[in-house]
N, C-alpha and C positions, 0 to 999 in steps of 0.2 A: 348406345349404339348408333348415338349419333355422330361419333368419329366414325365408325365402320361406314355410315352411308357416305359421308362426305370422302373416304379415301375410296370407296366404290365409283364415286362421282370423277374423281382424278383418274382412276383407272379407264371411265370411257372416254376421256377427253386426253388424255397422254399417253406416253408412252406404256405398253401396258407392263413390259418388265421391269422398268423404274419404278410404277406407283406399285407394283406388288412387293418390290423389295423393302419401300418405305412402310407400308403395313406389316408385311413381317419383321421388320427391327421394331414396330411399334408394340407389336404383341407378341413376338414369340421370342426376343432377344435372343439370349444364349442358345435356347434350346432348338430355333429355327435353323441356325449355323450346323447343328448336330444332324438334325434331319434332312437338311438339304445335302449337306454333305453323303450320307448314307444313301438317300435318294438318287442323287449322280453315279453314285458308285454303281448301284444296282441297276441302272440306265445302260452304264458303259460296258458293264459284265455281260447284260443279258439275263442277270440274275443273282441271288444271294448267293455270294461267296464266304464270309463269315458270318456264323451262326447265330454270334453274339449282336449282329446288328440288328435281328429281331427284336431281342428282347430291350435294348435301349429306346428301340422307336416305340415298343409300346411303353415301356416306365414313361416316356415323354407324355404318352397319349393317354395315359392314366391321371396324370396333374390335370388332366382338363376337362375332367367327367361330369363337374357342377358347372364348367361353362364352355359349355361345346359346340357356343356360336362363337367363340374367337377363331375354330377352325375352320368356318366355313367359308370365309372367303379364298383357303388355300386347299381347298379339296381337290380342286381340278388339277393342282400341281402335285397332290399326292396321290391320289387313285387312277387319275388317266394314264401316267406311264406304267403303273405297275399292272392295271387290266392289260394294257398293251402288250405286256410281255406276256401275260398270262396265255393271251389269245394267238401271239405270236410263237411261243415255245409249243404251243399244243399244235398248229397247223405243222412247223417244223417237226416234231418228233414224234405228231401222231397220237391221238387219244386211246390208243392200245398199247402203247408202248411202258416200258416198267419205269423208265426215268422222269415220265411226264411228273409225275406225283411230286419226287422229290424234288419238281423245280417249281411246281405250283404251291406245294403246302406253305413253306416259310412267307411267301408273296400273301397269300389269302389269310396269314395269321396277321400280316399287317394291316392289311384290308380290313379285315373284322375287326380290330382294335379300335379304326376308325369307327366303324358302324356303330360298336357300343357306345362311344362318346356322342355321336353328332346323330344317331338315328338312321333306319335304312333307308327312308322317305328322300333325305338329303344324298345321300353317298352314293344311290342308284341312280341318281340324275349323270353321272359322270361315268359308266358302265356303255362300255360299247355296244351297239344296238343293230347291226348290218344282220340282213334277213340270213346270212350266209352262216351266222354265228350261231342260228339255232340247233343244226344238227352237230356242232362243234361242241357248244356246253352240252347239249343229253350224253353224248358219247365221254364227254369227260366227267359227268357225274357218273354216269355208268362204270367209269373204270375205278372212281374214287368208292361208288357204293360196295363194289365187291371186294376193296381192299380190306385185308385186316388189321383192325387197331392195334396199336401198339401198347397204349395204357389209356384208362380211363381217367385217370387225376390231369386236374389242369393245371398245375405247375409243371407235369409231366408232359404237356401234352406234345404232340408231334405232328399236329395241324390238321388231322382228319376230320374232326366236328367242323374247325373256321373254314376249311376247304367246302365242304358241304353245304355250309350256310352260303357262304360267297357264291357258289355254283346257283344254290337253289334262286338266290335274290337276282343273279344276271338273267338267269332263265325267266323270273318274272317279270322283266322287262321285255326279252324277247319275245315272249308269247302275246305280247301287243303289236305284234307286226299285222299292216292293214291288209294281208291276202289268207288267201286259205290255206291252213298249214299243211294238208294234205300235197300242196300246189309246191311245197319246198320240201318234201321227203322223199327224198332220194330212194329209199327202198321201194317207193310205189313204184316208180320208173320202170325197177327190174322185176316188176310184179306184173302178170296180165289179168289176174283173178281177182282183184281187190273191188271189193264192194262200196259203192261210193257212201252208201250210208252209214257204213260201219266207221269207226274211229282209225288212223291211220297208225300204223306201227308206232310213229315217234310220239303221237299223244298218248297211246297205251303204254310205251315205255314210261314215261313222265308219269301219268297217273299211277303206274306200281309202283313206282320209288316214291311218291308224295304219300301213297297210302303207307308206305312201311314207314316213313320219317312221321306220319301222325301219331304212331306208337312211340316215338321217342321221348325222353326226359329233358331233353334239352331244347335248342333255342330253334333245332331244325322243326320243330312241331308246328311253332308259330308260322316260320317262314312256307312250310309246306303247304299250310291251309291257305298262305297267301298267293302261292303259285296256283295252287286247283282253282282259286276264285276268280282269279284273272285268266285262267285257261278255259274254266268249265262255262265260262258265261260269256265266250266268244261266240257270234249267231252261227258259225260253223260246227258248232260243238252240242246239237240237241241229241245225240246218242249217247256220247260219253257222258253228259249233264244228268241224264236220267240215268244211265247205268250206276254213276256214282251215288245218287240220289236213293235207288235201291239199295245199294252196299251198306252206305250210314242207317238204312234201314234195319237192316240185319243185323248191324251195331248196338244200335240204341235199344233194339227189343230184347236183346240177350241180357242175360244175368249172368256175369263170371266173376266170382271173387277171386281176382288175379291184380297182381301188381302190374301186369302188363296191360291188360284189359282195362284199367283205371286211367292209365296214360292213352291209349287208344279213344276213350271215351271222351278225354278231355281235346284230343286233338280232332276228333270228327266234330264235337258241339264248335270249337273254334273255326274249321273250315266252313261249317255251314253258317257261322255268323258273318265270316268274311264274303261268303256268296251271296247271303242276303244283303250286305253293304255294295257290293259293285255290281251284281245282277239287275236285269232290267225288269222291271215290274210285270209287262207281260208274261216272260218266261217264269218268273218265280211266282205266280198266283197259280200254277199248276200244281206246286207241289208245297203248298201253304199246309194244308190239311192234313196230308201226310207230316211232315213236319211237326207241326202242333200238336198232331196225336200222341207223338213219339217223346217231345220234351216234355208234356205236361205230364205223363207216366214217369219219366226219369225224374223228375223234381221232387218227386214223391218218394222217389225211392233213399233206401240207404247209403248208398254212392254219393247222392248229391246232398245227403244230411252228413256225411265225413268230410267233403271235402269243399270248403268256402269258394276256392280257384273254379272248380265248376258249376258252382250256383251262380257267380258272377259271371262268367260266358253265357250260362242259359239263360239271365237278365237280360245279356245284350241280346242273346238271338232273339229272345220273344219280342223286345220292343222292336228290331228290325222286323219281324215277322207281323207285326201291327202297322208299322209303316208302311212295309208292302200292300198290304189291306185296304189302307186307306189313300185316296187319290191327294196328290198336292193340293195345296189350295190357296188363294191368294190370301194374304192375312188381313183379312177386312175387319174383321174386329178385335185385333192384338191392341193394346194401349202403345202410343207411340210418345213416349215425352220430350223427346226433343229434335229437332229439325236436325237433316243430316248435312245441308248445304249450309258453310259458314257465314253466307251471304245472308240467309234467310233470319239466323240467328244472331245477328248485327245489324237492325234497321235502323235507319239513321234517326227515327223518331224512339228514342227508348221508351219514353214513357206510352208510347203508343203501344209499344210490345208488352209492358207491365199491364198496362189495362188489359189487352187483349188476353193476358194470361192469366189474371186475376176473374176476370169476368168470362169471357167465352170458353174457356176451356171446357169445365167440367159441363157446360150446357150441350158443346158439340159433341165431346166424349159420350156422353150418354145417348143424344139423338143419334149418332153413327152408331153405337152399338146396338140401340134397339130398331133400327132399322136393317143392319146386316141381320140380327136375330131372327128377324121376319121371313128376310129371303133365303135363311139357310135352316128354316126349321124343316123343311123337308129332305133333308140329306139324309140319304140311305146308307145308315153303318150296319156292317157286317156283325153278325152275331158272336163272331169269335173274337172282336175288341172286346168285348165286356169281359169274357173269360181272361185275354191276356191283361187288361188292366185288373183285374181282381189279383191276378199273380203277380203282377208289379208293387200292387200295395201289401200283397204280403212279402214282397221281397222289401219293403221298406221296414219291416218288422225283422228282417235277420238278425241275427247276432254278430256277423263279420262286418265290419264297415266297409269294406270294398263292395260286397253286395246292394247295402243299401245306397252307397252311391250311385252305382250303375242302375238300379231301379227307378232311384231320384230323377236321372238323365231322362231313362225312358219315359217316365211319366210326362216329363215337361216336353219332348217329340211328340208325343201321342196326342198330346191335350194340343199343341199346335194346330193340327188337323181337323179336331173337332169345331162343333158348332160353341157358341156363347153359353147357351144353355147346359150343353154337357159338359162343360169345361166347371161351371157351377155345381153340378153333381160330383164330378171328381174333387172340387176343392170342399165340398163337404165331407166325403170321404176322408180325405187329407187330415181334416180337423177332428173326424173320432179317433185319429192316431195318437191324440194330445189330452185322451181321458185320464182321469187319476188311476184306473185298473190296468192302464198299458204300462210297459217296461221303459229302461231306457233307451233303449234299440228303436222303438215306436217312436218318441218324442226326437231322436235325432235324424230317424230316415224322414219323419214329417218336416222337420225344419230345413233340412236339403231338397225335399220336394219342393216346398214354398219358396224356398230361394232360386229354383231354377225355373218355377212359373214367374216370380218376379222378374229375373234375368231377361227370359223371352217374351215380357208383356203380357203374359197371359193371366196375371193376378191384376184384375179392373182396379181402379180406386175405389168402387161403390164398396168393394169386398175389403176393403183393408180395416173397417172399422171391426169388423169378424176376426180377423187373422191378429190385427194389433196385441190384444189382449193373451191370446196365445203364445204369442213372443215372448213377452213380459215375463209371465209365466216361465217358460222356457231359460231364460236369460237369468234365473235363478234358481233353475233344475238343481236340486243335492239331494240325494236320499240317501239315507244310511244303510250301511250294509255291514252289520259288526263293527270290527274295529276301524274302519275305512267307510268311505262313500263313493257313490259311482254318481255321474250329471256332468263330468268336465266337458266329454266331447259334445255333448246336448247344449250347453251354455255356449262352446266355441261355434257350433252350427247356428245358433239365434244368434248371434253376433256375425255371423257371417249374412244372414239373413237380413239383418241392417243395415250390413255393406251393399246388398243386392236392391234393398230399397233407395239408397244416396242414387245410385246410379242408374236405375229404370226410370223413377218418376220425376214429373215437373215439382218445382218450388210450391205451384200452387196446389197442387193434389197433397203436398207432403206437410205442407204448415203445419196443420193439427196433429197427424202424425208423430210429427218430430216431437212437441211439446211431451208427449207421452212417453217414447222413447230416450229421448237424451238424458234426464236421469237415473234412468235403469242403465244405459249405458255407459255413465261415468261411474255410477255404483261398483259394475264390475269392474270396469279399469284399476279401480282404484285398491277394490277390498277382496275380488275373487282370489281363492288360495292359490290357484295355477297360475303359471307364466301366461302358459300361451292363451288362458283366456281374457287374460289383461291385457293382453298384447293386443288379440284380435276385438276387443270391445274399442279399445283406443284406436285402431286402424276403422272401424265401422264410424264412430265418432268424427274422425279427420276426412272421411269420404263423404260424410253429409256436410259438415262444414265447408269441405271444397266444392262440394255441385249444390247443394240446396243454400249454403249462407245463410243469413237471419239468426244466427244461433247466439244468444247470449255470450259475450266474452270468449266466442268460437277458438278465435285466432291465439288468445294468451292461454285458453285451456290445452290448446293442439300442442303448443310448445313448452307446457309444461309437461303433459303427460306423451310423451315420447317413447320409442320402441326401449331406449336404455333405461332412461328413468323409473321405467316399470318393471326393469327385470328382477328387481330387488323387492321381496315381499315387504320387507322392516320399511323400505324408502318409500314403497307406495301407499301404506298407511298413515305413516308421520309425516311426510312433508307431501307428496303428490297431494295426496286429500286432503290437506291440511289448507295446501295454498287454493285448491278449487273450492273448498268450501267456505271460502271469504265472498264469493260470490250467492249472494241469500237465495238465488234458485235452487240451489245443491246441497243447501245446508241441512235442512229438516228432510229429504230423502236417505243424505247419508247416516246419519243422527238413525234413522229407522231400521237402516239395514244392519247395522250394530247392533241396536237392541233385539230386532228380532229372528236375527241368521246367525249373526258373529260369534256374539258372546256367549251363546251358545252352540257351537261349534265343534262337533267330536274332537276336532284336533285341540290338544291342551296347549299346545304354543301359540294355536292363532287364537282362543279367548285370551290369552296373556297381552297378546298382539295389539286386538281387538279393544281391550280395557283402556291401553295406553290411547288407541287412538278415538276413545269417545274422549277421553278427558281432554286430548290436545284439540277439539274442538269447540269445547267450554266457553274458550275466550269470546266465540263471536256474538254469544248470547247467553249471559249467565243465568239470566231468570229462569230461563227456558229451561236449562240444565237443574238449577235449584228445585224447580218446582214440576216438571213434568218428567225430567228423567229419572231425578233419584228418586222418585214416586212409582216409576215403575221398576226400578232395579230392584229396592227393599223387599217387596212383597217374594221376590222370586229368589232371595237368597234361602228361603227355604223353599224351595222348589223341591219336588219328589225325582226331577229328573237332573243326575248328577252333575251334566254339564253345565246347565241352566243356572243350578246354584252356584258353581263354582265361577264361572264366567261373571255372574249377577254381584257377588261378593267381592272381586277383583275390581269390576268396575266400579260399584258404590265408591270403591276407597280412592281409586283414581278420580273420579269425577269430584270428591268431597276436596283433596289436595290441589287439583286444580283450580277449584273456586277459591280458595284460600290464597293460593299464588296468585291470583287477579284480584284479590282484595276483597272479595264479597263473602258478607259474613252471614252466615245460615241464620233462620231464625231458630230459637230456641226450641220450639217445638220438631224441628227437624234436625237439630242437633240430636235430642233424646230420642228419634228414632234411630239415627245411625248407631249412636251409643249401645243400642238395646240390638244391634246385629248378633254380634258373638254370642251372647247370651242366652236369645232364641236359638241359634244355631245348635249352642251345647246343651241346651234343654229337650232341644228335637233329636237329641243323640246324633248327629250328621257325622262325626268323628268313626264313628263305627264303621263295620262293614266295607263294602268295596266303596273306593272312591275317598276313604277316611283320609290317609295319607295327602290326598290332593286337598281338600279342604283345610286339614291343619295348616298347608302353606298359604293360602289363600286369606285364611284367617288373619295369617301372620303380617302379611301384606296389609289387610285391612287396619289394622292396631297402629301397624306404623304410619300409614296415610293419617290415622285419625288421629297421632299423635302430634305429627307437624301440623297439621290443621288448626291444633289446640283446639277437638271440641271440647265440650263440657261433659266430665263425666262424676257420677255420684260416687262417693267412697265405696260402696259395696260393688259397682261395675269396675273399678279400678283395680280393686283386688281379685276380682272373678279373671280383669283381663291380664293381671300377671301372672297369676295360678297358669293360666293357659300358656302363655310365653313360658312359665319355667317346666310344665311338662313337653312342649315343642322341643326346649332348648335339650332336653334327655333324650328325645327319640333317636331311634337308629341311623333315621334317613337322613344324608349329610345334607341336602336340599331344603329339609323342613327345619334342623338345626341353624343353617345359615340366614334363611328368612327370620326365623325367631330371634337371632342375634341381632341382626339388621334392626327389628323391631323395636327389642331391649334397647337397642343404642338411644333412640329416639324416646322410647317411653319413659324411661326413668329419669331423665334430667324433666320431662315435661308433667309428669304427675306424682313422684316421690320426692320428696325433700330429704337431703342427708341428715338433717336431724331425727327424721320420725325413726321409731323405733321398726319400722317397715327396711330402711337403709341400712340397718345392721345385723337384720334377720336376711335380707338379700347376701350381703357380704360373706356370713356365717355358712350360709345355704351353700355357696357357690364353692367355698374353699373346702368344706365337708367332701363337696362332690368330687373333689380332684383326685379321692382315695377311695372311691366309690368302686366296688366290683365290677359294676356294671360299665363295660368300657363306653357306652353311647352318653353314658352319664358325663363321665369324664372327657370327651371330647368336648360335648357341649360345654360344660362350666368352663374350661380354658377358655374358651371363645367368649362366653359371656362375662369373664372377669377383665377380659383384654377391653372391653366394649364401654366398663363403666367408668363413670365422669371422676373429675379429681377429689369432688369432695369425698366421695364412697372412699376413695385409694388412701386419701392424706394422713387417716390415723393408723390404718393398719396396713401400712406400705411395706414394712420390712416382713410381716408374714406372709405377705401375698408375694414377693419377688422368693422367698423362701420355698415355697408351696409348690410355686411353678416351675421353679428351676430344680426342684426335685421330679416333678410329673416330667422333666424331658428327659431324665434319665431314661434308661432300657432296665427294665424290672428284672430282678433275679430269679423270680419265679415265672418260668416261658408260656404258663396258661395265662399269665397276668399281661404279657405283651400284648401292645396295641399302637401299630407304627402311625393312625391317625391321630389317638391320643399325643403321641408326642409331635406330632406336628400341630396339632391346635395348641399345646402346650407353648410351644415356640414361637407360635404369631402371639396368643395372648401376651408371653413374655414381653415383646415388643410394643405392644399395644399400651402394656402397662408403663414401662419404661418411656415412651414417648407423652404419652400422656402427664406423667409427674416432672417430666424435665419441662415438659411445655410449659408449666402452669408454676413454675417454683417462686414465682414473687408472691404467690398465697402467702397468707399470714404464718403457715404451718412453717415454711420455711425460711421466716424472716431469720431464725434463728440459723446462723451461719455453720453452728455444729450440722444441724439439722441436713442443711443443704449440702456440705462436704458429705455427710455418711450417706446420703442417696448416690452421688456421684461415685462413691469408692464403693458401696455396694455392687454398681453397675459393671465397675472395673473389675472387683475381685469375685464377685460371686455370677454376675450374668454372662462377663465375657468369657467365663472359665466354663460355664456350663454351656455357651454354644460351640467351644472348641472341642468339648467333650462331645456335643453332637453331630459334630463333621466326623467322628470314628463311629457312627451308628450305621452297621452294615448288616441289620437284621435282615434275614429272607424268610419268607413264608411261599405258600403255595401261588403267590400275584408275581414272586420274584424278589428285586431287590427294593423291598418296601423302605429300608432303611435310607434310600435316596431320595425319598419324600422330606425325610427329615432334616439331611442332609441340604438339601434346597432352600428349606425355609431357615437355618442356621446360616448359612452363605449370606442368605439376605439380611439376617439379623445383624450378624457382624458389622457389614457394612454400616446399616443405622446405626447402631451403637457406639461404632467408630467415628462417627460425625456426632454424635452427642457428647462424647468425654474430648473430641478433640476442640468442638465449639466451647466448650465450659474451658478446657485448658487455656485456650486463649484469652480468656481472662483474668486468669491468675488467680489461684486459691489462696497463695501466700499473702495477698494483699488484702484478703475480705477477710480472715479468720483474727477475731478479736483475740488480745493477748498474745499476739505473735512475736513483740518487741525482743521475747527473750532471744529469737534468732540470732540477733546480732551479736551476741554475747557469749552463744556454743561457739565450740571448737569447730575447724573445718570439718572434720571428720563427721561429727554430729552431724553438722548442716547439710554434707552430703545426705547423709543417710535421711534425716528428715525431709528432703529435698524429692528424694526418691520415693519415701514413704505417702508423702502428698501427692503425687504427681499421678494426673490420672492416665495420661497417655505414654508410656516409656519405651525403651525399644523392646524389651522382652516382649511386652502386649505386640508391639509391631512387627516383631521377628515371628511371634505366633501366628499372627494374623495374615499376613503375605504367604506366609510358610505353609498356612492350610488352603489358603486360595490355589497354591502353585499346586499342593498334591490333588487338589479336586481336578485342574486345569490339564493333569496329565493321565487321568484313570479312563475308565473304556465308556463309560456314559457320556454320548454326544451331549444332549442337554446341559449335565453338569458341567461339561468341560467348558461351553460358551458362556455359561453364566458365571462361573467362576473367572472367566477371562476378560467379559466385560466389567464386573465388579470390580478387577484389580484395575483395571482400564482407570476406571471412574476415581478411583483412590488416588491415583497417581496425578491424574489432571485434575481434581476437583476444584474448580474457579473460586466457588465458594468459601471453603471450609478447608485450611492446609492439614494434612495428615504428616504430622513429622514423625522423629526418630525411625524413618524407615533404611534399613541398612543396605548400603548398595543401592541406593536410587539411583544413581546415575547408569549404572548396568541395565535397570530395572525399566529406565523408561527408554534405553537403547532397544531392548527388547520387546518393549510392551509400547508400538508409538500412538499418538492420539488421533487415530482414524477410525471413525464411527462405523465403517464398512469390512472390517476387519471378520471374517468368520472364525471364531475359537474353536468352533465343531468340528471343522475339518480337519484329521489328525495331521497330516501332509504340511499343513500352514502351523499349528500349533507346538506339534513336538519338536520339530528342528529349531525352535524358539526357546522353548524353556528348559530344553535339556542341557544346553550354557551354563544355568545355574547351579549344576553340579559342581562347578568349582570353587562354590561359597560354602565353607563350611556351617552357615548358620541357617541356608536353604536348602543344602544337599539329599539332607535326610528327607526332610518332606518330599522332596521331588522325587529321591527314588524310590521312595514306599510307595507312591504312587503309580509312578514309572514302572516298575517291575508286573503290578496285576496288568497293565498294557501288553506287556513283551511276553507274560507267561499267561495270558488268556486264551478262550479258545477261539476268536473274532480272529480270525487270522490274517483281513486285511489292515487291522491294527494293529496286528502283531509285526507285520512286515513294515511298517511305518515307524512304529516304535523302536525297533532294533535296530532300522538304519539311523534313525536319527542319533542313537546312541553309538554306534560305529562310528559315523561321522565325526561326532563330538572326541571319542579317542583316537582317531587318526589323526595324527600331524604331519604336516607336509614339511618336505625335507628341509625347508629354508629353517624352520623352526628347531629347539633342540630338543634332543631326547629326553632330557630331564622333566619336561613339562608334560610328556604322554607319562613317565614313569608314576610325575606326583597327582596325576589324574588318575591313573589305575590306581595309586596304592589308595586316595581317597576315596575311590570308588569301592575298594575291596574293604576298608574300613567301615564305611557306610552298608555296607552287604552283611556285614556278621553284625551291627548295629541294629539292622532290618530282622536278622535271625534272634537276636537278642530280645527286642522289642516286640516281636509278635511271635515269641515260642509257642509251640503247639496249635497256632492259629493257621489251620490249613488254608485258609482264604489267602494269607500272604505268603505263607511258609513255602506251599507248590507253585505259585508263579515265580518266587524267588528262585528256590531249583532249577527250574527251566529257564531263568535267564542265567544264571551260573554257569549251567550247559553248555548256552548259546556264545557265550561268552569265551568260554574254555576253548569250542569247537572253531571260533574265528581268532584264537591264539592270542585270545588276551591275560593278561596278569602273567604271564610267561615272561617277560622282560622282565619284571620289579624283581630281580634276584635275591636283594635285600631282606626282601619281606614275603617272599611266597611260602616260606617255611609257617611263618605267625599264619599268614591267610588261610592255609592249608588244615594248621592245626586249628583254628578256630571252625571252620568247614565242616571237618570231621567231629569235633564236640558237639556242633548243632545236630547233623545227620546222627549222630548215637543218639542223642535226645527225641528226635524228631521220626525217626524210622521205628524205634522200639516200641513193638507192640501195634503200631500202624497197620489197619486193613484196607488203606485207601493204595487200590492200585497204580494210579498214574504218580504218587507220591513215592512209590515204592522203586517204581520204572527210572524215574527221574532222578531218585538217591543212587541208585547202582551205576546210572551213566554217569554221575559225577563224581564218584570214588573211582569210577574207570579213569576220568582224567587226572586225576589227581594223584594215582599211580604213579602218572607218566613225568611226575618232577623228580627232582635231586634226593638223595636221603638225607633226613631218614624219614621223611615224613610219607614217602611213596610206600614202605613197608609197612607202615602203619595202616595206609589206606588198603594196600591190598588184603592185609589180614580183616580188615572188616569187611571187606567186599567178598573175602572167601566164606566168612560166617552166615552170608546169605543164600549158600548150596545148601545148607540144612534148614531153610526156611519151611514154614508148615504149608505155604502156598506153592502148589506143582507149578505155576506159571512164573511165579518169581525163580525158582531154582533154576529154571531153564533158562530164562533170560540173565540170569544173573553167571552161571556157564558159559553164555556167549559173550558174554560181556568180559569173562577172565580168559576165556580163550583168544580175544582180541589183544588184551593186554600183553598175555605172553610172546604173542605175536610182536609186538611193537616194542617191548622191554625186556632184554635178554638177563639183565641183571637181577631179576627177580628170583628165579630159580636158576640153578646149576647147570652149566651146559651139559653135562652128560644125563641132566634128568629131565631134561626141557622136552624130549620126545614122549618120555613116559608120560608126563605130566599131559601134556596134550591130548595121547592115547586117551588118558582118564578123563578127559572134559568129553571128546567125542563119543566114545563110545558108550560112557554113562548114561541109560536112561532116568534123567534129572526129574521128568516129571514123572517119574514113577513110585517106587518103594521109598517110603522118607528114610528106612535105617541104611536102607543101601545106600543114597545119598550122602547120609551122614558117615557111615563108613568111608567113602572115596574123598569127600572132604580133610578127613583125619589124615589120608594119606597126603594130599595137596597142602597141607598144613606142612608135614613132616619135610616132604621134597623143597618146600620155600624156607624151611628152617624157622618155623613159626613156634611158638611157644602154643599147645595147646590144653593148658591147664586152664587158663579162661574159660576155655568149652565146656569143660567138666565143670566146672563150679555154676555155668550158667545152668548145664543141664540138671544138674542136682538141684538146683534151686528151683526149675521149673518142675520135677517130678515131685519133690517134696510141696509146690502149691498145689500141683494136680490132686495129691493124697489127701490135702486139707479141704479140697472145695468138693462140690458134689459131683457125682460120678457124668463124664461127658461122652456122646458117643464114640465108640472105639473105631469106628471107621473113620480114615480120615477125609477120603474124598465126600462124606457126609456134611462134614464141616464145610468142607470148600464148597459145594454145592448151596448150601445156605447162606453163604458169603457172595455168592454169586449173584443170588437172589436177591438178597437184600441191597447189593449195589446197583442193580437195575439192568445188568449184563443178558 
């Protein structure tokens, strides 16, 4: 706002228009140009001509909802001309005319939109306020009041509500005229019998309308209360005021269970609160008792219990009644921590100032307070004040924050008018809110009230020793409630109290207090679970550093624990807290907070984070952590509280590991204690019951940390820990399996020797588990084998690779299939290959034949297994679970490719003993031998790139992106060159070396990869994946893939037609290959049929006259196989449509297709017969050569008039006639019918009712 102030100075000094234009250009930019042009048009036309201008201005104003202050310098330019138009049009047209509202409503919508952004107090300053406008505004309100609302919906508002609000706000300014209202009421001048004591008709009209609006559910209720408060508190309104109070008494006394009554109750209480704020004490004292009696009953009613808003307004009214009863008093005993004058704060002799602050402040303050207390002991406090304070104190316990906040402010305001002794009593009552038996609402309300007292100087320094311990407890308030906890709002409010302390008190009074608060504030700032509490505590610390000073390392800590660094809980725990803990004043408080509260927190994730945070602090004081911290953690691992033992187990492991990394060697006694944690947990049977799974994960992590730290373990405990990990490896929970496998990865090298019998037992056990019926055991054992060290794998690597390759395959028995087991098998296989090849210099592989055998096994077995895994499309109730296997296989193919290519670059033939014979071999034998020994040849490269391309054009975004990025890395790998890739130049052109390419976006990837259809080595791979996208259910993906394929097939005029024919021929050949390769596989066949249907509809394949017969014949052969006995409606519908397109080609293939199409007229499903009849009808209309011309009308009549979805025998009879008309043989139909009849006779009897089997089919297909 400094810029705004500077601009305002320019406005005062320079030309007004020029200065405002500069401000407008600075803040509004383009928006102001729009608003200015619209406003100029409104002023020029005397109103709004284009209704769309209203929504334009309102949308601009809505952009500044959170920065309304930016509009304030320009409100006069916006509000004044609009209100002048409202005023002038009302005078010109008359308030009673029907046209006036149509002119005023759009203007009021604009004005009210500004009010919602900037607030009514700022906007009403620019309303016209001539005395003559009062009657004009009342007349306009009356006209609007009696008008019928068109709609109550905000988005369809026609301006009734906005107009009423703006006129009521205008009247709230006009009723403040410094004249008797009766003197400006023209209706009195025409009446000779008006009673002077009675309200004028104008006032009666205003009060009547306002009473009606007090029952409104909208913003008119609050504005009407504002208008009444300003009108009825005028000196010339005693009669109207007393009448209104009587009416409010009736409303508050009545009890009606009605929605309208509830809103009226809210309006009446809000109006009374506004009156007690605006009225003079002399007038209000007469109605205090009546009003207090009414609200004291209302606050206990069910209406107040149901409405937080009503309770909030009642708190506001209660405190204002209390302020009315208490006279204004000079703040003689209030605490003043700082001088208001800058000159007094900056004396010439700074040392004198410091001495006076440190030595004289407390004594002077205490002396002044004591003297003032003696002078004010004789203060007469009304009895009602005690009841009011009691009500406000109960409001601090309310369940809603808004009520507690209002009550806290009321406590502060009323305490400011009491004596020091009475304020001590209120403080004592507030401190009772922090008793253990109180709820979180009481603690929160108490903190808010203490903050208000501190801000207003009502909490004296001699009371701080009683308050600070309570605030410290509130900073750590966290009460468990079932699966969650409450208390974040209490901690936030406690931080607010500390913030208020920093602003209210001088350094000399706060020095001892800050030493107590600072560690707790930083603890909350770093370790609180909620981000708002962390930021609140950091803000309070920053406020105290800036105002109080003398904090140890205060500026450095403020720079570290800023608003943004505390936004992440992980960053706060592991970075911010660690940085602050380097200062010795804060290390022990941080450790104590983690040990006492955070490792036993109800949130599992927070416990894990707290354990890591505790270990991160160990480097600052190693002996303390080894002696004190571990000594406290080890007994807690057997605690009856699940949260405590879980957190302690994790923390113990993390601390041990951290001490090891820092080079600290634990004493042997301490190592024994650590090694005995897991056996003690198992002995106590803490894996059972609730929390057993959580403890298994923590125990695995403890074993992992123990292994990394090389803690001494007796043989018995080694065996026990190994058994524990083996059990966890077989657990069905994936997280437990993962933590156990990670622990095994470090446990086995640390404590198990490859020459021991245990090593052979481990390997045999895990290999046997790969065939276990328990899927969890198969999952875990595959991962466990993958992490075993080289020494364990070296002697049995062939059996390991063979078993893992077998486990990657889909089981024949559907009940044995498990996608997670196959995924883990693929990952384990990759890990084993990596381990074996990384250590091939080991003595086992000094034999070059053994070395060659390993790499040839990876080439011939592992790579082929991964290629087969790319065809894993298994589906269960979770969806395409096979995609998990394909994803792992894609990653594995990349890694195995690099392994083979790296070894290939060395050259096998140069290192194989006895290779001299190759020089004597013939050329043919030499080529054959080289191909046999080559680790990465063109065949593998083609399958690799083709497999990736297939996945890159299928329907799952994640798989497409992964395949595209891996293809990119293979082509441009700088470290390992991948040879033998066919058409590398074209691939490099299609797949550029750009890391920012998004292969998951179909519109980017499909147009690129589809051009690989022209290369025979890749076309089948690409097409088999592309048809899945074209014929899939996702509409957006289908549109993009179809557009890409058609764009590939469309040849520009400059190109030769032979190119298009060649592409169509190659595509047709590949489609036939897809049908042959995936015969009876509906996952591919149905999308392929839909693809052919789309291509036929786009006139594709019709231009290749030489090959259309072969293509059509191949499609008909495939359809005969695929549609026979099919129960899939989508497949049948698509097949019939394709048959219809094939009948449009030339002889003789069209007759065969037509014969095949007619056969479906006798299908067992009525819907299929009906669809086929429609297709045959269209075919006959488009092709006149299928049926003789003289028989065409008869054939069309049969097709149109036969009820094909009716009786089956009738349909078959009509089908025979159509066969005869088309001169087609019917003998085939008879044979088929006889075979079906014989088959039915040999089987069990089926339902005679054909519709019964059809309904069962519909039920089974989910229709």
